[in-house]
N, C-alpha and C positions, 0 to 999 in steps of 0.2 A: 504493500499499499503506499500510495504516495504521503508524503511527508504533509499536505491538504486535506488530508481525511479528518473527520473529527475524531475524538477519542475515543468515544464509545466504539465507533467501529476499529480503532485499533485496538482497543480490547477486549472486543466479540471475534476478532480473529484471532487476538492472543487463546482466548478461552476456545474457540475452535482448535486449533493448533494441539491441545492438551486433551479430548474430548475422543472417546475410541467407535463414535458414530460415525456417518457421514455427514458432515454442515458445509452449506452454502453459504459467502454472504454476498446477496445485491445490495448494489447499495439506491438509493433514492430515486435516481432515474431507469432501475433495472436493468442496470449494467452488474455483470458480475464479478469481482471484487477479488474473491479469496475461496476458496475450497479447499478443506484440508486431506491429510494422506492416506483415509477410507473412504473419501471422496474422490479419488483416482480412480477406482474403478466404473464411475459414471459417465466420466469423458475416457476412459485407456489413457489418458494422461497426468502426468505430475502437474502440479501449478504450474508449477517452476517453467515448465513448458509452453504453455499457454497462455500465463499471463491473466491480464485483466479482460474482458470480454464484455461486447458490447451488448445493448439489450436484442437489437434487431439478429445478431448472430449468434447469441442465446438462446433466442426462439424456434431459428435455424438448426442449432446444435440438437435440442435435445427434444424431443418428440415425448407428447403426455397424452395419455388414454384413459378415458375413465375403466369403473368394475367392467364393463361391459368390451371395450378394446374400443370403444369410438374417440376418436379424436378429439380432444379438448383443444376448441378454438384459445388462439392467443391472449383474445382480453376476456376468457373465463378460466387460467390460469392463477393455481394458490398464489402465487404472487402479486400478480395482478389486483388481486381482492385484497389483501393485506396490505398494499399500498395506498390502494383506492380509500377502504373502509379503517386502515389503523389500527384493526385490530386481527388475533391469529385465526388463523384456521388448521385443520387436521383431517385430513382423508385419506382414503386409499387409492392408488393408481397406479398404472401401466408407467414404464418410463424407460428411454433408451436413449444413445446416443448414435451419430452411424458408426459408429467403431465397436458397438455391444449389441450384445441381442435386449430381448424386453426383460425386464425386471418388475416384479409386482411388489409393490413397495406400500411402506406407510409415510407420510409426511406431514411433520407439522411446520409451518410461518407463522416466526414470530413477527411483528413490527419491532424495530429499535429506533426507539424517540426520543430527542435530545429536549430541552428548556422549552414551554411553551407545546408541548407535544407535539414538534416539527417531525417530521419523519426523517430519517438518517438512511435508513433502510432497512430490511429484512431477513431472518437468519432461518432457513430452512435447513430444518434435521431430518434426517431419513433413516428407516431401518427395513431390510427388506422381508418380506412375508413368507 
């Protein structure tokens, strides 16, 4: 993360680095700014290899489908909901990137807020079912 990131995002990255579950951090604009080592299986690459990923690239990189395997449109993804509503969401879905097979996962997405409830980003916590 660059020096321009809010301290809360820097601390969230530090926490994610210490947790044994896959965690993704997305900034307030929807850009992927970090994922921890357990989340490398989602992208089949280390974060040091991908670096930050724009919101548009992220939507193209990761496919999401509901429990019935119907594609989830970009504007209905958990990240978008949490960014819009500033409240957490937890759901079961299917996901894959271009380099991986479909994974059945449960994801909890939490808003990261600063002073005055300003949205700083969102944290995704995954576990495979």
